[in-house]
N, CA, C and O atoms as CSV, one atom per row, in Angstrom:
chain,resi,resn,atom,element,x,y,z
A,1,MET,N,N,0.557,-1.016,0.508
A,1,MET,CA,C,-0.435,-0.059,-0.012
A,1,MET,C,C,0.474,0.878,0.050
A,1,MET,O,O,1.508,0.608,0.662
A,2,SER,N,N,0.308,2.325,-0.619
A,2,SER,CA,C,1.175,3.867,-1.261
A,2,SER,C,C,0.672,4.137,-0.089
A,2,SER,O,O,-0.350,3.654,0.399
A,3,THR,N,N,1.363,4.887,0.355
A,3,THR,CA,C,1.504,5.578,1.344
A,3,THR,C,C,1.329,7.052,1.541
A,3,THR,O,O,1.298,7.673,2.603
A,4,GLY,N,N,1.221,7.493,0.304
A,4,GLY,CA,C,1.886,8.586,0.516
A,4,GLY,C,C,0.718,9.487,0.492
A,4,GLY,O,O,0.556,10.107,1.543
A,5,SER,N,N,-0.507,9.811,-0.856
A,5,SER,CA,C,-1.355,10.268,-0.096
A,5,SER,C,C,-2.234,9.831,1.274
A,5,SER,O,O,-3.241,10.537,1.220
A,6,LEU,N,N,-2.266,9.471,1.788
A,6,LEU,CA,C,-2.814,9.049,2.557
A,6,LEU,C,C,-2.286,10.765,4.311
A,6,LEU,O,O,-1.280,11.327,4.745
A,7,GLU,N,N,-3.788,10.768,4.564
A,7,GLU,CA,C,-3.798,11.609,5.992
A,7,GLU,C,C,-2.820,10.611,7.370
A,7,GLU,O,O,-2.599,9.483,7.811
A,8,LYS,N,N,-2.637,11.507,7.473
A,8,LYS,CA,C,-2.065,10.496,9.076
A,8,LYS,C,C,-3.010,10.389,10.427
A,8,LYS,O,O,-2.805,9.914,11.544
A,9,LYS,N,N,-3.851,10.881,9.970
A,9,LYS,CA,C,-4.691,9.981,10.718
A,9,LYS,C,C,-5.704,8.992,9.778
A,9,LYS,O,O,-6.281,8.114,10.418
A,10,HIS,N,N,-5.897,9.034,8.730
A,10,HIS,CA,C,-5.929,7.894,7.983
A,10,HIS,C,C,-4.830,6.997,8.177
A,10,HIS,O,O,-5.111,5.800,8.113
A,11,LEU,N,N,-3.325,7.397,8.459
A,11,LEU,CA,C,-2.302,5.800,8.058
A,11,LEU,C,C,-2.420,5.523,9.409
A,11,LEU,O,O,-1.511,4.731,9.659
A,12,ARG,N,N,-3.204,5.807,10.652
A,12,ARG,CA,C,-2.904,5.870,12.060
A,12,ARG,C,C,-4.198,4.576,11.811
A,12,ARG,O,O,-3.879,3.391,11.714
A,13,TYR,N,N,-5.571,5.021,11.739
A,13,TYR,CA,C,-6.456,3.958,11.117
A,13,TYR,C,C,-6.206,3.013,10.570
A,13,TYR,O,O,-6.906,2.082,10.968
A,14,PHE,N,N,-5.080,2.575,9.317
A,14,PHE,CA,C,-5.334,1.678,9.137
A,14,PHE,C,C,-4.481,1.317,9.674
A,14,PHE,O,O,-4.728,0.168,10.040
A,15,GLU,N,N,-3.157,1.744,10.097
A,15,GLU,CA,C,-2.223,0.981,11.194
A,15,GLU,C,C,-2.445,-0.165,11.914
A,15,GLU,O,O,-1.811,-1.221,11.905
A,16,LYS,N,N,-3.558,0.206,12.630
A,16,LYS,CA,C,-4.356,-0.045,14.038
A,16,LYS,C,C,-4.804,-1.404,13.664
A,16,LYS,O,O,-4.762,-2.454,14.305
A,17,VAL,N,N,-5.494,-0.988,11.802
A,17,VAL,CA,C,-6.625,-2.332,11.727
A,17,VAL,C,C,-5.582,-2.877,11.600
A,17,VAL,O,O,-5.287,-3.551,12.587
A,18,SER,N,N,-4.601,-2.895,10.510
A,18,SER,CA,C,-3.132,-3.846,10.172
A,18,SER,C,C,-2.833,-4.787,11.414
A,18,SER,O,O,-2.755,-6.015,11.408
A,19,GLU,N,N,-2.676,-3.858,12.548
A,19,GLU,CA,C,-2.030,-4.122,13.857
A,19,GLU,C,C,-2.775,-5.869,13.932
A,19,GLU,O,O,-2.353,-7.007,13.727
A,20,LYS,N,N,-4.144,-5.216,14.365
A,20,LYS,CA,C,-5.066,-5.873,15.352
A,20,LYS,C,C,-5.647,-7.148,14.219
A,20,LYS,O,O,-5.058,-8.105,14.722
A,21,GLN,N,N,-6.349,-7.681,13.140
A,21,GLN,CA,C,-5.635,-8.578,12.065
A,21,GLN,C,C,-4.101,-9.376,12.047
A,21,GLN,O,O,-3.788,-10.551,11.857
A,22,SER,N,N,-3.346,-8.183,12.332
A,22,SER,CA,C,-2.402,-9.341,12.432
A,22,SER,C,C,-1.921,-10.293,13.718
A,22,SER,O,O,-1.286,-11.339,13.586
A,23,LYS,N,N,-2.217,-9.898,14.587
A,23,LYS,CA,C,-1.983,-10.003,16.313
A,23,LYS,C,C,-3.811,-11.274,16.000
A,23,LYS,O,O,-3.553,-12.347,16.545
A,24,ARG,N,N,-4.633,-11.306,15.643
A,24,ARG,CA,C,-5.248,-12.371,14.995
A,24,ARG,C,C,-5.016,-13.540,14.307
A,24,ARG,O,O,-5.527,-14.606,14.650
A,25,LEU,N,N,-3.771,-13.334,12.701
A,25,LEU,CA,C,-3.357,-14.237,12.114
A,25,LEU,C,C,-2.352,-15.184,12.989
A,25,LEU,O,O,-2.261,-16.412,12.976
A,26,ARG,N,N,-1.703,-14.321,13.671
A,26,ARG,CA,C,-0.765,-14.574,14.775
A,26,ARG,C,C,-1.154,-15.524,15.429
A,26,ARG,O,O,-0.570,-16.576,15.168
A,27,THR,N,N,-2.425,-15.601,16.687
A,27,THR,CA,C,-2.579,-16.252,17.514
A,27,THR,C,C,-3.089,-17.513,16.595
A,27,THR,O,O,-2.332,-18.482,16.643
A,28,LEU,N,N,-3.950,-17.618,15.981
A,28,LEU,CA,C,-4.305,-18.862,15.027
A,28,LEU,C,C,-3.272,-18.992,14.185
A,28,LEU,O,O,-3.911,-19.396,13.214
A,29,LYS,N,N,-2.155,-18.957,13.816
A,29,LYS,CA,C,-1.047,-19.231,13.115
A,29,LYS,C,C,-0.278,-20.187,13.731
A,29,LYS,O,O,0.148,-21.247,13.274
A,30,LYS,N,N,-0.087,-19.464,15.332
A,30,LYS,CA,C,0.391,-20.365,16.427
A,30,LYS,C,C,-0.008,-21.276,16.825
A,30,LYS,O,O,0.758,-22.151,17.229
A,31,GLU,N,N,-1.734,-21.466,16.877
A,31,GLU,CA,C,-2.460,-22.923,17.215
A,31,GLU,C,C,-2.629,-24.031,16.311
A,31,GLU,O,O,-2.599,-25.261,16.350
A,32,PHE,N,N,-2.834,-23.024,15.411
A,32,PHE,CA,C,-2.467,-24.578,13.736
A,32,PHE,C,C,-0.966,-25.436,14.219
A,32,PHE,O,O,-0.996,-26.567,14.705
A,33,TYR,N,N,0.146,-24.755,14.008
A,33,TYR,CA,C,1.594,-25.263,14.404
A,33,TYR,C,C,2.002,-25.925,15.439
A,33,TYR,O,O,2.808,-26.855,15.402
A,34,GLU,N,N,1.351,-25.382,16.628
A,34,GLU,CA,C,1.086,-26.417,17.339
A,34,GLU,C,C,0.591,-27.691,17.607
A,34,GLU,O,O,1.006,-28.460,18.474
A,35,LEU,N,N,-0.468,-27.903,16.688
A,35,LEU,CA,C,-1.476,-28.738,16.504
A,35,LEU,C,C,-0.423,-29.852,15.716
A,35,LEU,O,O,-0.267,-30.984,16.175
A,36,VAL,N,N,0.381,-29.312,14.286
A,36,VAL,CA,C,0.357,-29.960,13.170
A,36,VAL,C,C,1.395,-30.145,13.588
A,36,VAL,O,O,1.985,-30.860,12.779
A,37,ASP,N,N,2.198,-29.849,14.668
A,37,ASP,CA,C,3.186,-29.911,15.979
A,37,ASP,C,C,3.168,-31.885,16.069
A,37,ASP,O,O,3.793,-32.852,15.635
A,38,ILE,N,N,1.645,-31.453,17.202
A,38,ILE,CA,C,1.812,-32.291,18.297
A,38,ILE,C,C,0.797,-33.735,16.869
A,38,ILE,O,O,0.260,-34.758,17.294
A,39,ALA,N,N,0.822,-33.351,15.320
A,39,ALA,CA,C,0.411,-34.939,14.504
A,39,ALA,C,C,1.455,-35.374,14.139
A,39,ALA,O,O,1.537,-36.507,13.666
A,40,TRP,N,N,2.672,-34.431,14.300
A,40,TRP,CA,C,4.082,-34.778,13.742
A,40,TRP,C,C,4.509,-35.846,14.646
A,40,TRP,O,O,5.095,-36.832,14.199
A,41,LYS,N,N,4.256,-35.712,15.860
A,41,LYS,CA,C,5.114,-36.582,16.481
A,41,LYS,C,C,4.075,-37.996,17.167
A,41,LYS,O,O,4.111,-38.853,18.050
A,42,GLU,N,N,3.464,-37.649,16.388
A,42,GLU,CA,C,2.498,-38.975,16.594
A,42,GLU,C,C,2.694,-39.290,15.762
A,42,GLU,O,O,3.304,-40.307,16.090
A,43,VAL,N,N,2.704,-39.288,14.115
A,43,VAL,CA,C,3.556,-40.038,13.023
A,43,VAL,C,C,4.640,-40.931,13.914
A,43,VAL,O,O,4.493,-42.058,14.385
A,44,LEU,N,N,6.003,-39.857,13.993
A,44,LEU,CA,C,6.964,-40.500,14.523
A,44,LEU,C,C,6.979,-41.834,15.420
A,44,LEU,O,O,7.444,-42.962,15.255
A,45,LYS,N,N,6.201,-41.141,16.529
A,45,LYS,CA,C,5.930,-42.061,17.614
A,45,LYS,C,C,4.766,-43.624,17.544
A,45,LYS,O,O,4.852,-44.425,18.475
A,46,SER,N,N,3.972,-43.838,16.632
A,46,SER,CA,C,2.667,-44.578,16.001
A,46,SER,C,C,2.557,-44.466,14.334
A,46,SER,O,O,1.947,-45.302,13.667
A,47,ASP,N,N,2.927,-43.837,14.026
A,47,ASP,CA,C,2.854,-43.940,12.120
A,47,ASP,C,C,1.688,-44.060,11.893
A,47,ASP,O,O,1.252,-45.123,11.450
A,48,ALA,N,N,0.624,-42.637,12.225
A,48,ALA,CA,C,-0.491,-42.409,11.749
A,48,ALA,C,C,-0.777,-41.282,13.421
A,48,ALA,O,O,-0.288,-41.383,14.546
A,49,ILE,N,N,-1.666,-40.406,12.890
A,49,ILE,CA,C,-3.001,-39.317,13.868
A,49,ILE,C,C,-3.926,-39.609,14.239
A,49,ILE,O,O,-4.957,-39.709,13.573
A,50,SER,N,N,-3.808,-39.809,15.316
A,50,SER,CA,C,-4.899,-39.891,15.196
A,50,SER,C,C,-6.438,-39.254,15.405
A,50,SER,O,O,-6.563,-38.111,15.845
A,51,LYS,N,N,-7.859,-40.265,14.977
A,51,LYS,CA,C,-9.464,-39.266,14.541
A,51,LYS,C,C,-8.768,-37.446,15.131
A,51,LYS,O,O,-8.452,-36.559,14.339
A,52,SER,N,N,-8.675,-37.305,17.053
A,52,SER,CA,C,-8.727,-36.474,17.648
A,52,SER,C,C,-8.277,-35.440,17.160
A,52,SER,O,O,-8.832,-34.358,16.972
A,53,THR,N,N,-6.859,-35.902,16.868
A,53,THR,CA,C,-6.288,-34.947,16.255
A,53,THR,C,C,-6.412,-33.818,14.372
A,53,THR,O,O,-6.656,-32.658,14.041
A,54,LEU,N,N,-6.044,-35.188,13.663
A,54,LEU,CA,C,-6.830,-34.570,13.282
A,54,LEU,C,C,-7.591,-33.747,12.099
A,54,LEU,O,O,-7.527,-33.259,10.971
A,55,ARG,N,N,-8.768,-34.115,13.889
A,55,ARG,CA,C,-10.464,-33.576,13.627
A,55,ARG,C,C,-9.952,-31.902,14.191
A,55,ARG,O,O,-10.631,-30.886,14.048
A,56,LYS,N,N,-8.798,-31.971,14.745
A,56,LYS,CA,C,-8.376,-30.517,15.548
A,56,LYS,C,C,-7.807,-30.168,14.761
A,56,LYS,O,O,-8.351,-29.096,14.495
A,57,VAL,N,N,-6.493,-30.373,13.676
A,57,VAL,CA,C,-5.909,-30.108,12.147
A,57,VAL,C,C,-6.699,-28.976,11.747
A,57,VAL,O,O,-6.643,-27.747,11.737
A,58,SER,N,N,-8.000,-30.594,11.192
A,58,SER,CA,C,-8.702,-29.724,9.703
A,58,SER,C,C,-9.074,-29.170,10.152
A,58,SER,O,O,-8.841,-28.176,9.465
A,59,ARG,N,N,-9.895,-28.660,11.357
A,59,ARG,CA,C,-10.829,-27.197,12.213
A,59,ARG,C,C,-10.176,-26.900,12.124
A,59,ARG,O,O,-10.406,-26.165,11.163
A,60,THR,N,N,-8.322,-26.643,12.562
A,60,THR,CA,C,-8.412,-25.397,12.658
A,60,THR,C,C,-7.764,-24.384,11.194
A,60,THR,O,O,-7.901,-23.205,10.865
A,61,SER,N,N,-6.992,-25.630,10.575
A,61,SER,CA,C,-6.683,-25.193,8.557
A,61,SER,C,C,-8.219,-24.366,8.504
A,61,SER,O,O,-8.035,-23.213,8.894
A,62,ARG,N,N,-9.394,-24.563,8.209
A,62,ARG,CA,C,-10.185,-24.583,7.910
A,62,ARG,C,C,-10.688,-22.713,8.187
A,62,ARG,O,O,-10.963,-21.876,7.328
A,63,LYS,N,N,-10.633,-22.498,10.415
A,63,LYS,CA,C,-10.513,-21.958,10.752
A,63,LYS,C,C,-9.732,-20.396,10.325
A,63,LYS,O,O,-10.164,-19.246,10.401
A,64,LEU,N,N,-8.347,-20.966,9.834
A,64,LEU,CA,C,-7.389,-20.130,9.326
A,64,LEU,C,C,-7.375,-19.401,8.302
A,64,LEU,O,O,-7.052,-18.214,8.252
A,65,THR,N,N,-7.776,-20.178,7.322
A,65,THR,CA,C,-8.005,-20.249,5.835
A,65,THR,C,C,-9.621,-19.067,6.211
A,65,THR,O,O,-9.334,-17.892,5.978
A,66,GLN,N,N,-10.654,-19.199,6.558
A,66,GLN,CA,C,-12.116,-18.500,6.350
A,66,GLN,C,C,-11.017,-16.592,7.767
A,66,GLN,O,O,-10.886,-15.398,7.500
A,67,THR,N,N,-10.732,-17.140,8.603
A,67,THR,CA,C,-9.801,-16.118,8.639
A,67,THR,C,C,-8.621,-14.843,8.581
A,67,THR,O,O,-8.319,-13.876,9.281
A,68,CYS,N,N,-8.174,-15.454,7.336
A,68,CYS,CA,C,-7.772,-15.596,6.553
A,68,CYS,C,C,-8.216,-14.010,5.395
A,68,CYS,O,O,-7.899,-12.825,5.287
A,69,ARG,N,N,-9.243,-15.160,4.661
A,69,ARG,CA,C,-10.006,-14.767,3.872
A,69,ARG,C,C,-10.983,-13.010,4.145
A,69,ARG,O,O,-10.980,-12.018,3.417
A,70,GLU,N,N,-11.825,-13.290,5.688
A,70,GLU,CA,C,-12.151,-11.987,6.453
A,70,GLU,C,C,-11.120,-10.827,6.880
A,70,GLU,O,O,-11.384,-9.627,6.950
A,71,ILE,N,N,-9.682,-11.553,7.196
A,71,ILE,CA,C,-8.807,-10.135,7.091
A,71,ILE,C,C,-8.051,-10.174,5.376
A,71,ILE,O,O,-7.292,-9.208,5.299
A,72,SER,N,N,-8.052,-10.581,4.715
A,72,SER,CA,C,-7.518,-9.762,3.599
A,72,SER,C,C,-9.435,-9.415,2.832
A,72,SER,O,O,-9.619,-9.341,1.617
A,73,GLY,N,N,-10.217,-9.311,3.538
A,73,GLY,CA,C,-11.224,-8.331,2.775
A,73,GLY,C,C,-11.566,-7.937,3.370
A,73,GLY,O,O,-12.789,-7.843,3.277
A,74,LYS,N,N,-10.727,-7.123,4.919
A,74,LYS,CA,C,-10.803,-6.005,6.021
A,74,LYS,C,C,-9.843,-4.683,5.133
A,74,LYS,O,O,-9.857,-3.452,5.135
A,75,LEU,N,N,-9.190,-5.585,4.544
A,75,LEU,CA,C,-7.293,-4.856,4.029
A,75,LEU,C,C,-7.434,-4.518,2.831
A,75,LEU,O,O,-6.905,-3.623,2.172
A,76,TYR,N,N,-8.017,-5.120,2.637
A,76,TYR,CA,C,-8.250,-5.039,0.812
A,76,TYR,C,C,-8.410,-3.632,0.160
A,76,TYR,O,O,-7.578,-3.041,-0.528
A,77,PRO,N,N,-9.830,-3.166,0.574
A,77,PRO,CA,C,-9.874,-1.594,0.188
A,77,PRO,C,C,-9.120,-0.289,0.720
A,77,PRO,O,O,-9.589,0.845,0.619
A,78,PHE,N,N,-7.905,-0.597,1.292
A,78,PHE,CA,C,-6.887,0.630,1.987
A,78,PHE,C,C,-6.235,0.263,0.800
A,78,PHE,O,O,-5.390,1.153,0.892
A,79,ALA,N,N,-5.726,-0.693,-0.923
A,79,ALA,CA,C,-4.734,-1.049,-1.114
A,79,ALA,C,C,-5.650,0.046,-2.380
A,79,ALA,O,O,-5.425,-0.082,-3.583
A,80,GLY,N,N,-6.396,0.805,-1.975
A,80,GLY,CA,C,-7.214,1.924,-3.198
A,80,GLY,C,C,-7.852,1.073,-5.087
A,80,GLY,O,O,-8.382,-0.011,-5.335
A,81,LEU,N,N,-7.638,1.672,-5.550
A,81,LEU,CA,C,-8.305,1.333,-6.689
A,81,LEU,C,C,-7.139,1.474,-7.520
A,81,LEU,O,O,-7.538,1.775,-8.645
A,82,GLU,N,N,-5.872,1.396,-7.492
A,82,GLU,CA,C,-4.752,0.027,-8.472
A,82,GLU,C,C,-5.067,-1.000,-7.844
A,82,GLU,O,O,-4.876,-1.972,-8.575
A,83,ALA,N,N,-5.509,-1.334,-6.721
A,83,ALA,CA,C,-5.334,-2.769,-6.704
A,83,ALA,C,C,-7.016,-3.487,-7.054
A,83,ALA,O,O,-7.334,-4.652,-6.817
A,84,ALA,N,N,-7.667,-2.708,-7.501
A,84,ALA,CA,C,-8.655,-2.879,-8.296
A,84,ALA,C,C,-8.550,-3.584,-9.581
A,84,ALA,O,O,-8.954,-4.741,-9.688
A,85,LYS,N,N,-7.792,-2.652,-10.998
A,85,LYS,CA,C,-7.212,-3.366,-11.663
A,85,LYS,C,C,-6.142,-4.517,-11.526
A,85,LYS,O,O,-5.124,-4.821,-10.903
A,86,THR,N,N,-7.383,-5.162,-12.919
A,86,THR,CA,C,-7.302,-6.968,-13.152
A,86,THR,C,C,-5.822,-6.828,-13.261
A,86,THR,O,O,-5.333,-7.063,-12.157
A,87,HIS,N,N,-4.745,-6.486,-14.311
A,87,HIS,CA,C,-3.562,-6.638,-14.605
A,87,HIS,C,C,-2.475,-6.482,-12.800
A,87,HIS,O,O,-1.808,-7.371,-12.270
A,88,THR,N,N,-2.610,-5.616,-12.507
A,88,THR,CA,C,-1.796,-6.057,-11.072
A,88,THR,C,C,-1.713,-6.892,-10.162
A,88,THR,O,O,-2.740,-7.310,-9.628
A,89,GLU,N,N,-0.377,-7.355,-9.752
A,89,GLU,CA,C,-0.476,-8.194,-9.039
A,89,GLU,C,C,-1.543,-8.264,-7.604
A,89,GLU,O,O,-2.538,-8.939,-7.872
A,90,MET,N,N,-1.554,-7.759,-6.259
A,90,MET,CA,C,-1.979,-7.504,-5.816
A,90,MET,C,C,-3.088,-7.849,-6.130
A,90,MET,O,O,-3.616,-8.688,-5.400
A,91,ASN,N,N,-3.992,-7.248,-7.533
A,91,ASN,CA,C,-5.586,-8.264,-7.473
A,91,ASN,C,C,-5.425,-9.765,-8.279
A,91,ASN,O,O,-6.231,-10.663,-8.520
A,92,ARG,N,N,-4.686,-9.668,-8.427
A,92,ARG,CA,C,-3.963,-11.036,-9.457
A,92,ARG,C,C,-3.995,-12.074,-7.827
A,92,ARG,O,O,-5.036,-12.699,-7.623
A,93,VAL,N,N,-3.200,-12.153,-7.095
A,93,VAL,CA,C,-3.138,-12.692,-6.113
A,93,VAL,C,C,-4.249,-12.798,-4.745
A,93,VAL,O,O,-4.196,-13.713,-3.923
A,94,TRP,N,N,-5.497,-11.380,-4.690
A,94,TRP,CA,C,-6.628,-11.234,-4.107
A,94,TRP,C,C,-7.224,-12.170,-4.865
A,94,TRP,O,O,-7.113,-13.322,-4.444
A,95,ARG,N,N,-7.524,-12.090,-5.364
A,95,ARG,CA,C,-8.228,-12.951,-6.769
A,95,ARG,C,C,-8.468,-14.981,-7.086
A,95,ARG,O,O,-9.402,-15.680,-7.481
A,96,ASP,N,N,-6.901,-15.263,-6.594
A,96,ASP,CA,C,-6.493,-16.368,-6.421
A,96,ASP,C,C,-6.810,-16.938,-4.889
A,96,ASP,O,O,-6.956,-18.085,-4.465
A,97,PHE,N,N,-6.850,-15.632,-4.246
A,97,PHE,CA,C,-6.540,-16.224,-2.940
A,97,PHE,C,C,-8.725,-16.862,-3.124
A,97,PHE,O,O,-9.244,-17.963,-3.304
A,98,ASN,N,N,-9.140,-15.834,-2.994
A,98,ASN,CA,C,-10.397,-16.001,-2.789
A,98,ASN,C,C,-10.709,-17.107,-3.463
A,98,ASN,O,O,-11.308,-18.018,-2.891
A,99,THR,N,N,-10.279,-17.205,-5.035
A,99,THR,CA,C,-10.975,-18.619,-5.147
A,99,THR,C,C,-10.692,-20.095,-4.920
A,99,THR,O,O,-11.433,-21.078,-4.904
A,100,VAL,N,N,-9.019,-19.893,-4.700
A,100,VAL,CA,C,-9.244,-20.874,-3.649
A,100,VAL,C,C,-9.832,-21.236,-2.083
A,100,VAL,O,O,-9.655,-22.270,-1.440
A,101,SER,N,N,-10.439,-20.260,-1.782
A,101,SER,CA,C,-10.978,-20.139,-0.224
A,101,SER,C,C,-11.955,-20.700,-0.648
A,101,SER,O,O,-12.464,-21.467,0.170
A,102,GLN,N,N,-12.577,-20.618,-1.878
A,102,GLN,CA,C,-13.723,-20.763,-2.326
A,102,GLN,C,C,-14.628,-22.681,-1.733
A,102,GLN,O,O,-15.785,-22.938,-1.399
A,103,HIS,N,N,-13.304,-23.629,-1.875
A,103,HIS,CA,C,-13.027,-24.959,-1.544
A,103,HIS,C,C,-14.165,-25.585,-0.693
A,103,HIS,O,O,-14.577,-25.226,0.410
A,104,ALA,N,N,-14.525,-26.498,-1.396
A,104,ALA,CA,C,-16.118,-27.299,-0.176
A,104,ALA,C,C,-14.878,-27.572,1.604
A,104,ALA,O,O,-14.968,-27.515,2.831
A,105,LEU,N,N,-14.035,-27.815,0.686
A,105,LEU,CA,C,-12.275,-28.693,1.970
A,105,LEU,C,C,-12.515,-27.630,3.125
A,105,LEU,O,O,-12.313,-27.927,4.302
A,106,LEU,N,N,-12.988,-26.283,2.699
A,106,LEU,CA,C,-11.931,-24.823,3.345
A,106,LEU,C,C,-13.644,-24.113,3.927
A,106,LEU,O,O,-13.664,-23.457,4.969
A,107,VAL,N,N,-14.668,-24.295,3.303
A,107,VAL,CA,C,-16.128,-23.196,4.347
A,107,VAL,C,C,-16.654,-23.730,5.073
A,107,VAL,O,O,-17.214,-23.124,5.986
A,108,PHE,N,N,-16.683,-24.647,5.008
A,108,PHE,CA,C,-16.759,-24.945,6.379
A,108,PHE,C,C,-16.576,-25.443,7.430
A,108,PHE,O,O,-15.782,-26.376,7.310
A,109,PRO,N,N,-17.054,-25.240,8.868
A,109,PRO,CA,C,-16.109,-24.615,9.944
A,109,PRO,C,C,-16.408,-26.218,10.632
A,109,PRO,O,O,-16.305,-26.245,11.859
A,110,PHE,N,N,-16.582,-26.863,10.301
A,110,PHE,CA,C,-16.597,-28.104,11.024
A,110,PHE,C,C,-16.282,-29.601,9.328
A,110,PHE,O,O,-16.237,-30.807,9.570
């Protein structure tokens, strides 16, 4: 995001929103990787992942995807009209992410 045309109050608002969303993402990523670590230890110990752990990893991965989609939706408008131009990299990444995040395996929280 180019900040050259933003007033200081707008920039502070964006930074506040961005930090709040970054904190949400860090918390959920930590939870996800902790569960993946548990799953990996189970595989090393018994060549399998328990159904309970698999359910937790699956649920958390879907929650992580949904949260990323929400965060993207909250931050994307700050990118301005440049991001809406279909030839820009930001627009392509946004479209690709929103397309893949619609997959049935990721849509439902259960």
